[in-house]
C-alpha positions as CSV (number, residue, x, y, z in Angstrom):
1,M,-22.2,-22.8,-55.4
2,R,-21.8,-18.9,-54.6
3,K,-22.6,-19.7,-51.0
4,R,-19.9,-21.7,-50.2
5,P,-17.0,-19.5,-49.3
6,F,-19.7,-18.0,-47.0
7,I,-20.4,-21.3,-45.3
8,A,-16.5,-21.7,-45.3
9,L,-15.6,-18.4,-43.3
10,A,-18.6,-19.8,-40.9
11,A,-16.8,-22.1,-40.3
12,T,-12.9,-21.0,-39.7
13,V,-14.7,-18.0,-37.3
14,T,-16.5,-20.7,-35.3
15,A,-13.6,-23.3,-34.8
16,A,-11.1,-19.6,-34.4
17,G,-13.5,-18.9,-31.7
18,G,-13.6,-22.3,-30.2
19,A,-10.2,-22.6,-30.4
20,T,-10.0,-19.2,-28.3
21,F,-12.8,-20.4,-25.6
22,A,-10.2,-23.7,-25.2
23,Y,-7.1,-21.3,-24.4
24,A,-9.1,-19.6,-22.0
25,S,-10.3,-21.8,-20.4
26,L,-7.9,-24.9,-20.7
27,V,-4.3,-22.7,-21.0
28,E,-4.3,-19.5,-20.1
29,R,-6.4,-19.1,-16.8
30,N,-3.4,-21.8,-15.4
31,M,-0.6,-20.0,-16.7
32,F,-0.2,-18.7,-12.8
33,T,2.4,-15.2,-13.6
34,L,4.6,-13.6,-11.0
35,R,4.9,-9.5,-11.7
36,R,7.6,-7.7,-10.0
37,L,7.4,-4.0,-10.0
38,N,9.4,-1.2,-7.5
39,V,7.7,1.4,-5.8
40,P,9.3,4.7,-5.3
41,V,8.1,5.4,-2.3
42,L,10.3,5.2,1.1
43,E,13.1,7.6,2.1
44,P,16.4,8.4,0.3
45,D,19.0,5.4,1.8
46,A,16.7,3.4,2.9
47,E,16.9,-0.7,2.1
48,P,14.3,-2.0,0.0
49,L,11.3,-3.8,1.3
50,R,9.0,-6.5,-0.7
51,I,5.9,-7.1,-0.2
52,L,3.7,-10.2,-1.9
53,H,0.5,-8.6,-2.8
54,L,-2.2,-11.7,-3.6
55,S,-5.6,-11.3,-4.5
56,D,-9.0,-13.0,-5.6
57,L,-7.8,-17.1,-5.5
58,H,-11.6,-17.8,-6.0
59,M,-10.1,-21.3,-4.8
60,M,-12.1,-24.7,-5.0
61,P,-11.4,-27.5,-3.0
62,N,-9.3,-29.7,-6.1
63,Q,-7.4,-26.5,-6.9
64,H,-4.2,-28.6,-5.9
65,R,-2.0,-26.9,-8.7
66,K,-2.9,-23.5,-7.2
67,Q,-2.7,-24.3,-4.1
68,A,1.1,-25.4,-4.8
69,W,2.4,-22.8,-6.8
70,V,0.8,-19.9,-4.4
71,A,2.3,-21.8,-1.4
72,A,5.8,-21.9,-3.4
73,L,5.9,-18.0,-3.5
74,A,7.3,-18.6,0.3
75,G,10.5,-18.7,-1.7
76,T,10.3,-15.2,-3.2
77,D,11.5,-14.5,0.5
78,P,8.7,-11.4,1.5
79,D,9.2,-9.1,3.9
80,L,5.5,-8.6,4.1
81,V,2.4,-10.5,2.8
82,V,-1.0,-8.4,1.7
83,V,-4.1,-10.6,0.6
84,T,-7.0,-8.3,-0.9
85,G,-10.0,-11.1,-0.5
86,D,-12.1,-13.3,-2.5
87,N,-10.2,-16.0,-0.9
88,M,-13.3,-18.4,-1.4
89,A,-15.4,-19.7,-4.2
90,S,-17.3,-23.3,-2.0
91,P,-18.1,-23.5,1.0
92,D,-15.2,-26.6,1.4
93,A,-12.8,-23.7,0.1
94,V,-10.8,-23.1,3.5
95,P,-8.6,-26.0,3.9
96,G,-7.4,-25.3,0.3
97,V,-6.9,-21.6,0.9
98,L,-5.0,-23.1,4.2
99,R,-2.6,-25.2,2.2
100,A,-2.3,-22.2,-0.2
101,L,-1.1,-19.9,2.5
102,E,0.5,-21.9,5.0
103,P,4.4,-21.5,3.8
104,L,3.5,-17.9,3.7
105,L,1.8,-17.3,7.6
106,T,5.6,-17.6,9.1
107,V,5.8,-14.2,7.2
108,P,3.6,-10.5,8.7
109,G,1.0,-11.0,7.0
110,A,-2.5,-8.8,6.6
111,F,-6.0,-9.0,4.9
112,V,-9.3,-7.5,3.6
113,F,-11.8,-9.8,2.4
114,G,-13.8,-9.5,-0.6
115,S,-17.9,-10.2,-1.5
116,N,-16.6,-13.7,-2.1
117,D,-15.6,-14.6,1.1
118,Y,-18.8,-13.8,2.8
119,R,-21.2,-15.8,0.1
120,G,-20.5,-18.1,-2.8
121,P,-21.2,-17.4,-6.1
122,V,-23.8,-17.6,-8.8
123,W,-23.9,-17.4,-12.5
124,K,-24.3,-14.1,-14.2
125,N,-24.4,-13.3,-17.4
126,P,-21.2,-12.0,-18.5
127,L,-22.7,-9.2,-20.4
128,R,-24.0,-7.3,-17.6
129,Y,-19.9,-6.4,-17.1
130,V,-19.9,-4.9,-20.1
131,L,-23.3,-3.6,-21.6
132,P,-25.0,-1.2,-19.0
133,F,-28.6,-2.9,-19.6
134,F,-27.9,-6.1,-18.7
135,S,-26.8,-5.0,-15.4
136,S,-29.3,-5.1,-12.6
137,D,-29.4,-2.7,-9.6
138,E,-29.6,-5.9,-7.4
139,Y,-26.6,-7.6,-6.4
140,V,-27.0,-11.9,-5.9
141,Q,-24.7,-14.0,-3.9
142,G,-25.2,-17.8,-3.4
143,V,-24.6,-19.6,-0.4
144,D,-23.1,-18.8,3.0
145,L,-19.0,-19.3,3.0
146,P,-17.2,-20.2,7.0
147,T,-15.7,-16.3,6.9
148,E,-15.3,-16.7,10.6
149,T,-13.4,-20.1,10.0
150,L,-11.0,-18.5,7.8
151,R,-10.8,-15.2,9.3
152,Q,-9.6,-17.2,12.5
153,S,-7.6,-19.2,10.7
154,L,-5.5,-15.8,9.5
155,L,-5.9,-14.5,13.2
156,D,-4.3,-17.7,15.0
157,A,-1.4,-16.8,11.9
158,G,-0.7,-13.9,13.7
159,W,-2.0,-11.8,10.8
160,A,-4.0,-8.5,10.6
161,D,-7.5,-7.9,10.4
162,L,-8.1,-5.0,8.2
163,N,-11.1,-5.0,7.2
164,N,-12.4,-1.4,8.7
165,A,-9.3,-1.8,10.6
166,R,-6.3,0.2,11.0
167,T,-3.0,-1.0,12.5
168,V,0.5,-0.9,12.7
169,L,2.8,-3.8,12.5
170,K,6.7,-4.7,12.3
171,A,7.8,-5.9,8.7
172,G,11.3,-5.8,7.2
173,G,12.5,-4.0,10.4
174,R,10.0,-1.3,9.3
175,S,7.3,-0.4,11.6
176,I,4.4,0.0,8.7
177,E,1.0,1.5,9.5
178,L,-1.7,-0.5,7.5
179,A,-5.3,0.9,7.3
180,G,-8.3,-0.9,5.7
181,V,-12.1,-1.3,4.9
182,D,-14.4,-4.2,3.8
183,D,-15.4,-4.7,0.2
184,P,-16.9,-1.3,-1.4
185,H,-18.3,-3.5,-4.1
186,V,-21.1,-5.0,-1.3
187,D,-20.9,-1.8,0.9
188,R,-19.1,-3.1,3.6
189,D,-16.5,-0.2,3.5
190,D,-16.5,2.1,6.2
191,Y,-13.6,3.9,6.0
192,P,-14.5,7.2,8.3
193,S,-14.0,4.7,11.1
194,V,-10.8,4.3,10.7
195,A,-9.8,7.7,8.5
196,G,-6.5,10.1,9.7
197,P,-4.2,11.6,8.9
198,V,-0.8,9.4,8.5
199,S,1.2,8.2,12.4
200,P,4.1,10.4,11.1
201,G,6.1,7.8,13.9
202,A,5.6,4.8,11.1
203,D,8.4,4.2,8.0
204,L,5.2,3.1,5.5
205,H,1.4,3.8,5.1
206,I,-0.1,1.1,3.4
207,G,-3.9,1.0,2.3
208,V,-5.7,-1.9,1.6
209,T,-8.9,-2.7,0.0
210,H,-10.5,-5.5,-2.0
211,T,-12.3,-3.2,-3.9
212,P,-10.9,-0.1,-5.6
213,A,-13.7,1.9,-5.4
214,S,-12.7,5.9,-6.1
215,R,-14.8,6.8,-2.6
216,V,-12.3,4.5,-0.6
217,L,-9.2,5.2,-2.7
218,D,-9.6,9.0,-2.6
219,A,-10.1,8.8,1.1
220,M,-6.9,7.4,2.2
221,A,-4.9,9.3,-0.8
222,A,-6.2,11.6,1.4
223,D,-5.1,10.5,4.8
224,G,-1.1,10.0,3.6
225,F,-1.4,6.6,2.4
226,S,1.8,6.3,-0.2
227,I,1.0,2.9,-1.1
228,L,-2.8,1.3,-1.9
229,L,-3.7,-2.0,-2.6
230,A,-6.5,-3.7,-4.0
231,G,-8.2,-6.8,-6.3
232,H,-11.3,-7.1,-7.2
233,T,-11.3,-6.4,-10.9
234,H,-9.1,-9.7,-12.1
235,G,-7.5,-7.7,-14.7
236,G,-10.6,-7.1,-16.8
237,Q,-10.4,-11.3,-17.1
238,V,-11.4,-10.9,-20.6
239,C,-9.4,-8.0,-22.5
240,I,-8.5,-7.5,-25.8
241,P,-4.7,-7.2,-27.0
242,G,-3.5,-4.5,-28.0
243,Y,-6.5,-2.7,-25.7
244,G,-6.8,-3.8,-22.2
245,A,-9.4,-4.9,-20.4
246,L,-13.2,-4.2,-21.0
247,T,-14.3,-3.2,-18.0
248,T,-13.1,-3.1,-13.8
249,N,-16.3,-4.1,-12.5
250,C,-16.4,-0.9,-10.2
251,D,-16.0,2.8,-10.8
252,L,-12.1,2.2,-11.8
253,P,-10.9,3.4,-15.2
254,H,-10.3,0.4,-17.4
255,S,-6.3,2.0,-18.1
256,M,-6.0,1.2,-14.4
257,A,-7.4,-2.1,-14.1
258,K,-4.5,-3.8,-13.1
259,G,-0.6,-2.4,-12.3
260,L,0.7,0.4,-11.0
261,H,-0.3,3.3,-11.4
262,R,-0.4,7.0,-9.9
263,W,-4.0,7.4,-8.1
264,P,-5.0,11.0,-10.1
265,G,-4.9,13.7,-8.2
266,S,-2.3,12.6,-5.4
267,E,1.6,11.6,-4.5
268,S,-0.2,7.6,-3.9
269,W,1.1,4.6,-5.2
270,L,-1.8,2.5,-6.7
271,H,-1.6,-1.0,-7.2
272,V,-4.2,-3.5,-8.7
273,S,-4.0,-6.9,-8.4
274,A,-5.5,-9.1,-11.7
275,G,-5.9,-12.1,-9.1
276,L,-5.4,-15.5,-9.1
277,G,-8.7,-16.5,-9.6
278,T,-11.8,-16.6,-11.8
279,H,-15.9,-16.8,-11.1
280,P,-16.4,-20.8,-11.0
281,T,-19.2,-19.8,-13.1
282,A,-16.9,-18.2,-16.1
283,P,-13.5,-19.9,-16.2
284,V,-11.5,-18.1,-18.8
285,R,-8.6,-15.5,-19.4
286,F,-7.9,-14.2,-22.0
287,A,-5.3,-11.6,-22.6
288,C,-5.0,-10.7,-19.1
289,R,-3.0,-14.4,-17.2
290,P,-3.3,-14.7,-13.4
291,E,-1.2,-13.2,-11.2
292,A,0.7,-12.5,-7.7
293,S,3.2,-9.6,-7.3
294,I,6.1,-8.9,-5.7
295,L,6.5,-5.2,-4.8
296,T,10.0,-4.2,-4.3
297,L,9.8,-0.6,-2.7
298,I,13.2,1.6,-3.3
299,P,13.8,5.4,-2.1
300,R,11.8,8.1,-4.1
């Protein structure tokens, strides 16, 4: 008889865990949210400029609701769209990605790729992200993805490929200098090939990377890029209410897993998107809704 309270407690904990998992997998990961943030980087009296920051779609072909939600973001009337990678989660994902982005392709845009734009995801022990002794130096990925098909589609629409590249484009009546790297998470970055002080002739300077690796962010900030955009972290994906992210899957501090922050030791602003998707083998989010962001740049 004395054991029954413990059996009841165990049953209650198990039921609560099951309900939490159901919420995280069926509800919150589909609660697409638009964040709106002001970033004070423009010259005094400058007109505001609106950047739509998208990241980590991890698109599967049948995710029509996510595709429709992203497509509807054209109604936010951005001046510039920046996509920070990990668009695909399947070899058949390109049509879905393009359905999502199509209404935005008439807007000036730029992109970098993440590791999941090159190789498909494979199952990994989730504990490797939070417990070091479960991790491995070997990085394993799956099948090849149609990277060049997606790249060419975005280029044909007029968007700038910033994978280890630097360019200047016009958006919102401004001259915007952008520099980006391919994904540091899998050592595809080559910032030295595009490094150098920002152009004084541009009105705005933006650095772009998928993974917010400190070696890249430090270099971009040192060159004078006033806004740094990244994804990759999923905001931690599974967070503890009142505490936040348990991991960023890179050397970014956990407190900066998502949102807008000053990059330490610089005048640069870093915005990390929590992204809109999940790894398909871990389709859960808890205390970390999927998101896109409108960054309204305003005078300092």
